[in-house]
C-alpha positions, 0 to 999 in steps of 0.5 A: 499499499502507499505510504505517504503524507498523503495518508492521514487521519480524515477524522483528527478532531471528532470524537467517535464510537469504538465500534464505528472507528473499527468499520472506518476502515478494513484495516482497522477491523481485521487487522485486530481480527486476524492477530487474535485469531493467529495468537489464539487458534494455535494455542487451542491446537497445541496446548488444550486440545493436543494435537486434536479437535474436538468436533473432527470427525471426518477431517484430520486435525492437522488438516483442519489446522493448516487451513485455519492458519492460511485461510483463518489468520491470513485471510484476515488479514487479506481483507484488512489490506485489500480493503484498504490498499486497493482504496488508496491506490485508485485514490476512490472512498474504501468500505465502511460500515455494514460492508465490512461488518457483513465481511467480518461476519463471514469470515467468522462463520468460517471460523466458528466452524474450523476452530472446533473441526466441526465437521457436522456444519462444514457446508456451512463453514465452506460457504462462508469462506467461497462467499468472503473471498468472491465478494474480495474478489468482485470488489477487486473488480469493480474497482477496476472498472469503475477506475479504469486501472489495471493495478488492480489486475494482477491481485484480482488474479491471484484472488481468483486462484486462491478463491479455487483453490480454498473452493477445492480444499473445502470439496475434500474436506466435504467429500472426504477426499483428503488427498484433494484436501492435501493438495489444495491447501499446499495450494492455498499456501503458494496461492498465499505466496503469489499475493505475499510477492505481490504486496512485498513490491507494493510495500517495499518501494514507497515504504524505503523511500519514506525512510530514506527521505522522510520529507519525501522530496526525493526518490533514492529508491528505485529498483529495477521495474522486472523484479516487480513481479519476478517472485509472484511470477515464478511461484505461479510457474511452481503451482502451474507444476502442482495442477498439472500433476509434473514429476517430482524433480521439475516441480522441485526445480521450480520451487528453487525458482520461486525460492531464488526469485524471493532471495533476491528481494532480500537484496533491496533490503540492503540501502546502507545503515538505514538496512536496521530500520525495523521495517526494513528488516521485516520486509526483507526477513519476510522474503528470505524466510519464504525464500529459504522456506521455498529452498528447503522445499525443492531440494527436498524433492530433489532427494535432501534428507527432509521432508518438502512439508520441512520448507513449507512450514518455513514459507508459510508460517515464516515468510507469511507470518513475518510478511502479514506481521509486517503490513501491520507494523507498517500500516498501523502506524501509517494509517493511523497517522503517525510516522515509522518507527517500531516499540521495542514491544513490537520488534520483540513481537517480530523476534518472536515469530521468526523464532517461533518458525526456525523452531518448529523446523530445527527437528527436521532438520536432525536439530534434538531440542530439550523440552516440549518444541511444539510448544515453545514454537506455538508459544513464541507465535502466539506472543507476537501476535498479542504483543501486536496487539498490545501495541497497536491494539488500541489505535484501532479502535479510535481516530484521530490519536497520536504516539510519540515516534519511537525507531 
């Protein structure tokens, strides 16, 4: 999303109820929802339910877990991001009020079903998730048509892919075709990586320029335009290989190429001393974790002594997780009228998130960790999003607030 001083608090002087403030823009409502769900769901899954779900019968709890992390936690982030960024990119009014609450209601229905692995209400959950994805896709297409712009079409393309993959996963759940469900959930993760690549391409340039020149009088950072869609483009090629059932070796090389494209994005983070700004580290770290994860997954398909799931865990939990966290932090500052620079609490959350991803894959790579490493990884992950909620939650429910810069 664009990150200039034009991002202002339009209602700075008027008093407003917190529930009206939450529905003033998409990020105010869906970022806290996504962060709360990302913090709550893993704790229940690992610590309370002990890798089981009380109402799961046909669908294994592990598939519900993967589905809810992607469609549940990251899905809320996607709604908040696009309903905030797309109007800004097209200079149009954002969705507000009951439109946002309706989307939140559909998202919430899906989470009620997924939180407990409620197979008996699987159809209702499927309808709800397919509905909000479809509405989001139609909204982006309508906005593109009304504003006569093609700036949103790449996002619409990936939303269509995400919708198709999510629908296929739900179909697998409903019909008991667990192989279809498993493959479709993996493709949902690839679709989110495609969207991540697009988002990083749009966010990194304005954020980097704002850090290098806070006055915005110049634009010292101008990356090669070929990098804009390189990562999502190669993710699409890898996804196509999965869909058409190419061999393990071929898909392994395609996934390696997609990982290399994300690693190429890491180079954009090296901008001198400003590299150590928290926002630059988070954006570059997201690309790095996604890239390394895909490279590990590709190597596994070419014979490396670990499962490709190990690499996908790092790409999805680490790359997507840190990317979502970075968007939460950057938009949480700029769209509430505050300068960039994160508090120590929020920075600690980013460190915990990275630690969680590394703890999760360490045993798969031969590092025998003492103690309940799954529990440690889960607590680290949840702490990250709880810290964000503590740092930014109060800002989401009020307009016109100001906090001192802390970089």
